[in-house]
N, C-alpha and C positions, 0 to 999 in steps of 0.2 A: 091644565098645564099650558103655558104660553109657549108657542114655537115660532122662532124667528130664524131667517136664513141670511139676513144682511149683516148681522153681528152676533158672534158666538161668544157670549160673556164667559162661559165656563172654560172654553178653549183659551181665550185671551188671558184669563186669570191664572189658569194652570201653566200657560207658557211663561208668564211673568215670574211666577214662583220657581219654575224650572231654571230660568236664567239666573235668579238669585242663588239657587242651590249650586248651579255650575260655578258661579263666581266664588262662592265660599269654598267649594271643593278645590278650585284652582289655587286659592290662597293657602289652603291646607297642604296641597301638593308642593307649593313653593317653600313653605316653612319646613316641611319634612325633608325636602331636597337640600336646603341650605343649612338647616339646624338653627336658623334664626327666627324668632317671633317677629322681629322688626327688620324688614329688608329695605324699607324706604320710609321717609318721613310721614307719608300718608298712612302707614300702618299704625303709628303711634308717635305723633310729633313731640309731645312732652317726654315720652319715654326715650325716644331717640336722643333728645338733647341731654337728658340726665345720663344716659348710658355712655354717650360720647365724652361727656365731662369726666365721668368715672374712669373711662379707658385712658384718656389723656393723663389724668393724675397718676394712674397705675404705671404707665410707661415712664412718666417723669420720675417716680419713686425708684423705678428699676435702675435708671441711669444714675440717680442720686446715690443709690447704694453702691454702685461701681465707683463713683467719686470717693465715697467714704472709705471703701476698700483701698483706694490709692493712698488716701491719707494715712491709713493704718500701715501701709507698706513704707511710707516715708518715716513714720514713727519707729517702725521695726528696724529700718536701716540705720537710723540715728542711734537707737539703743544698742545695736550690734557694734557699731563703731565705738561708742562710749565704753562698752564693756571691754573691748580690746585695749582702749586707752587706760582703763582702770587696771587691767592686768599688767600693762607695761609700767604704770606708776608704782605698782607693788615691787616690780623688779628694780626700779630706780631707788625706792626706799631701802630695799635690802642692800643696795650698793652704797647708799649714803651712810647707812649704819656701819657697813664695813669700813668706809673711809673715816668714820668718826672714832674708830678705835686707834689708839696710839701705837699699836703694833705696826701701823703703816707709816712709811716714810713719804717724802715728797714725790719720789718717782712713782711709787705704786699708786699714790692718790691721783697722779696725772693719768695713769692707765685707767683707773676707775672713772675719772672724769671723762675720758675718751669713750668709755663704754656708755656712760650716761648720755653723752652728746649724741651717740648713734641711736640710742633709744628715743631721745627727744626728736631726732630726725624722722624716725618712724611715726611718732605721734603727729608730727607736722604733715607727713604724707597722708595719714589717715584723715586729718581734718581737711586737707586739700582735695583728696580724691573721693571722699564720700559724697555720692550724688544720687538723685532720682531723676530719671528721664533727662539726663544732661544738666540738671540744675543742682548746684552745690548745696548740700544740707547745712554745712557750716561755712562761715564767711570770715575773712580777716578784716573786713570793713564793716559795712552796714549789715545788720542781721537780716537774713532772708525770712520773709513771712509767707507761709503757704496758706492761701485761702481755699478752704474745702467747702464746696457747695453740696451740702449733705441732704437737702430736702427737695421736695417737688414744687416749691413756690419760691418766688423772688425774695431775696434777703435772708434765706435760710442758710447761713454760712457759719463756719467755725474757723477762727484764725489760729494757725499753728505758728507761734512765735519761735523762730530759730534762735541760734546763738552765734556770737562772734567767738571764734576759737582759732588759734594759730600757735605755731611753735617755731622758734628760731634756734637751730642747733649750731653751736660754735664749731668751727673747723679746727681751731687750735686746742690741743689737749689741756692747756692751762687756762683756757677761757671758759666761762660759764655759759650754759644754755638758758633760754627763757621760754616759758609756756604762758600764753595769754588766754584767759577766759573772761569774756565780757570786757570790762575796762581795767582789769587787774592783771598785772604781769607777775609771774612767779619765777624767780631766779634760782637755778640749780647749780650750786658751786660746792665742790667737795675737795678743793685743792689744799685745804687746811683742816685741822681738827675742829676748830671753832665754826668754820663755814659749813662743814659737813653736819655738825649738830644742828645748825640753823636750817639746813636743807631738809633734814628729817621732818621738822615742823612744817616746812613749806610744802613738802610732798603730802603730808597729812591734810593740810588745808586744801590742796589741789584735789585730792581724792574726794573730799567732802563736796567740793563744787562740781566735780564730774558726776558724783552720785545724785546731787540735786538736779542737775541737767538731765541725767538719765531718767530720774523719777518724773520730771516734767513731761518728757516724751511718752513715758508709760501712762501718765494720766490722760494725755491726748488719745492714746490708743484705747483706753478703757471707755472714754467718752464717745469715741467714734463707734466702738462695738455696740454700745447701748443705743446709739442713734440708728445703726443698721438694723438692730432688732426691732425698733419701733417702725422703721421704714418698711421692713418686710411684713410686719403685722398689718400696717395700713394698706400696703399693696395687695395682700391676699384678700383682705376684707373688701377693698374697692373692686377688685376683679370679681369677687363673689356677688357683690351688689350689682355690678354691670351684667353679670351672667343671668341673674334672676330677671332683670328687665329685658335684656336683648335676646337671650336664647330661648328656644322653644322647649316646652315640656312635651316630650315625645309621646308619653302615655296619653296625656290629655288631647294632644293634637291628632293622634291616631284614632282616638275615640270619635272626635269631631269628623275626621275624614270618613270613617266607616258610616257614621250617621248620614253624612251628605251623599255618600254612595247609594245608600238605601233610598234616601229621598229622591235622588236622581233617577233611579230605576223605577220607583213608584210613580214619580211625576211624569216620566215618559209614557208609562202605561196609561195613566189618567188622561194625558193629553190625547192619546189615541182614542180613548173612550169619549172625551169631550168633542172631538172632531166628528164622531159618529152621530151626535144628537140631532143636527139639522136634517139628517137623512130620514128622520121620523115624519117629516112633512110629506115625503113621497107616499106614505101610507094613506094620508088624507086625500091625495089626488087620484087614488085608484077608484 
């Protein structure tokens, strides 16, 4: 057996491995303390890049879902307003049918016309006052278009085309009122039996147009609801993928930590033994 005192290979080798074990144990401690497998790029540069991209996309989808919910709110507000308009138009039709009956004279038809004018005024106020976040849903001029950014990437947009809708109520009991949807004006006049008959057909046409418009907003709502479902599915899967890459498996890491603890204790003991080897030289000098 060769004995040297100027260099103790066994001690140096044991000390080197002890330092490696200590570094591994410190990494395990850090991971167990933070819950992350990757705490810095040096831990897993490629993994950090992928995890950060997945996290960014998940955060983007979360905001996009909130945007889509706003779009649904706009559609619901429009549908609610149009449902009220539909109900009022039914009242107007009933009055037109009443005026079309020849049991009415000129005076009573003017009273009915006055009632219709007041109802048209309410419709006009509904069209004017219906809004979302201060933005009018219906317009008397150029139709408002709501751009809903529903996705986590650029260009993922849905255009909600609004409608031009207005109503002009006559102040005079003998004057007709007008409701305008799109580029078409609908005159409501029941001051004579013939005009009342025509108004019945006019109101029927109006109701159909209101229902078409209501259905359009309903379709927007359905589309946005489906997009939200897809967004949430992608967000959940993206976050799960990020979690698998970034987060630590506690069971596995605790196993590694326990292993390193044992190696640390045994390495310390072996370092003490290795440091004793050069003392064998003293026995040769006796």
